[in-house]
C-alpha positions as CSV (number, residue, x, y, z in Angstrom):
1,M,-16.7,-14.6,-13.9
2,I,-18.7,-12.3,-11.7
3,Q,-16.4,-13.3,-9.0
4,R,-13.4,-12.4,-11.2
5,E,-15.0,-8.9,-11.8
6,L,-16.0,-8.1,-8.1
7,S,-12.3,-8.9,-7.2
8,D,-11.0,-6.4,-9.7
9,I,-13.4,-3.8,-8.6
10,F,-12.6,-4.2,-4.8
11,Q,-9.0,-4.3,-5.4
12,R,-8.9,-0.7,-7.4
13,Q,-11.4,0.7,-4.5
14,T,-9.0,-0.4,-1.9
15,Q,-5.9,0.8,-3.5
16,A,-6.9,4.4,-2.0
17,T,-7.4,2.9,1.4
18,R,-4.2,1.8,3.3
19,G,-4.1,-1.4,5.4
20,V,-7.7,-2.8,4.1
21,I,-7.6,-5.7,1.8
22,V,-10.9,-7.1,0.4
23,T,-11.0,-10.4,-1.3
24,V,-14.0,-12.3,-2.7
25,T,-13.9,-15.8,-1.5
26,T,-17.3,-17.1,-3.0
27,C,-20.2,-15.9,-5.1
28,R,-23.5,-17.8,-5.1
29,I,-25.7,-16.8,-7.6
30,S,-29.4,-18.1,-7.7
31,P,-30.7,-20.0,-10.6
32,D,-32.8,-17.4,-12.1
33,M,-29.8,-15.1,-12.2
34,S,-31.5,-12.5,-10.1
35,V,-29.5,-12.4,-6.8
36,C,-25.7,-12.9,-6.5
37,R,-24.5,-13.3,-2.8
38,G,-20.8,-12.4,-2.4
39,Y,-18.7,-13.6,0.6
40,L,-16.0,-11.1,1.6
41,S,-12.7,-11.9,3.4
42,I,-11.7,-8.6,5.1
43,F,-8.5,-7.4,6.7
44,P,-8.3,-6.3,9.2
45,S,-11.0,-8.3,10.7
46,E,-11.7,-5.9,13.3
47,R,-13.1,-3.5,10.7
48,A,-14.8,-6.4,8.7
49,Q,-18.5,-5.6,9.5
50,E,-17.8,-1.8,8.9
51,I,-16.5,-2.2,5.7
52,C,-19.2,-5.0,4.7
53,D,-22.0,-2.5,5.7
54,N,-20.1,0.4,3.7
55,I,-20.0,-2.1,0.5
56,N,-23.5,-2.9,0.9
57,A,-24.5,1.0,1.0
58,N,-22.8,1.4,-2.2
59,V,-24.1,-2.0,-4.0
60,K,-25.9,0.0,-6.9
61,Q,-22.8,1.5,-7.8
62,I,-21.1,-1.9,-8.0
63,R,-23.9,-3.3,-9.8
64,F,-23.9,-0.6,-12.7
65,E,-20.1,-1.2,-13.0
66,I,-20.6,-4.9,-13.2
67,G,-23.3,-4.2,-15.7
68,Q,-20.8,-2.0,-17.9
69,R,-18.0,-4.6,-17.7
70,M,-20.2,-7.7,-18.5
71,R,-23.1,-6.3,-20.5
72,F,-22.2,-8.6,-23.7
73,Q,-21.9,-11.6,-21.3
74,L,-24.9,-11.6,-19.3
75,R,-28.4,-11.1,-20.0
76,I,-29.4,-10.1,-16.5
77,I,-27.1,-8.3,-14.2
78,P,-28.1,-9.8,-10.5
79,E,-28.7,-7.8,-7.3
80,F,-26.0,-8.0,-5.0
81,K,-25.8,-8.7,-1.5
82,F,-22.5,-9.3,0.4
83,F,-21.6,-10.9,3.5
84,V,-18.4,-11.2,5.8
85,D,-16.8,-14.6,5.3
86,D,-15.5,-15.6,8.5
87,S,-14.3,-19.0,7.9
88,L,-10.6,-18.1,7.8
89,D,-11.0,-16.7,11.2
90,Y,-12.9,-19.6,12.7
91,A,-10.1,-22.1,11.2
92,E,-7.5,-20.0,12.9
93,N,-9.3,-20.3,16.1
94,I,-9.6,-24.1,16.0
95,D,-5.9,-24.1,15.3
96,R,-5.1,-22.1,18.1
97,L,-7.3,-23.8,20.5
98,L,-5.8,-27.4,19.2
99,S,-2.4,-25.9,19.7
100,E,-2.8,-24.9,23.3
101,N,-3.8,-28.5,24.4
């Protein structure tokens, strides 16, 4: 549920910036619902860390918006921490290395 709402928030925010796509690949929530670790797949991957740092700088606004959207579904709105999910780049690199041989 949180992953879907985060995806919607990022989709709306990135519509203003051309050529940037942010996808929430995974959300892992601690057992006490206090921390949510979100993994983001960001295109273009050259700017991934810069965009992720920008998102982490605005995490209070994102938490507020999640709280507004999900206030009746969640008792506790978790703190958010976002990380770059580079698993697709890693898989692409392995495929490239295998195809060279």
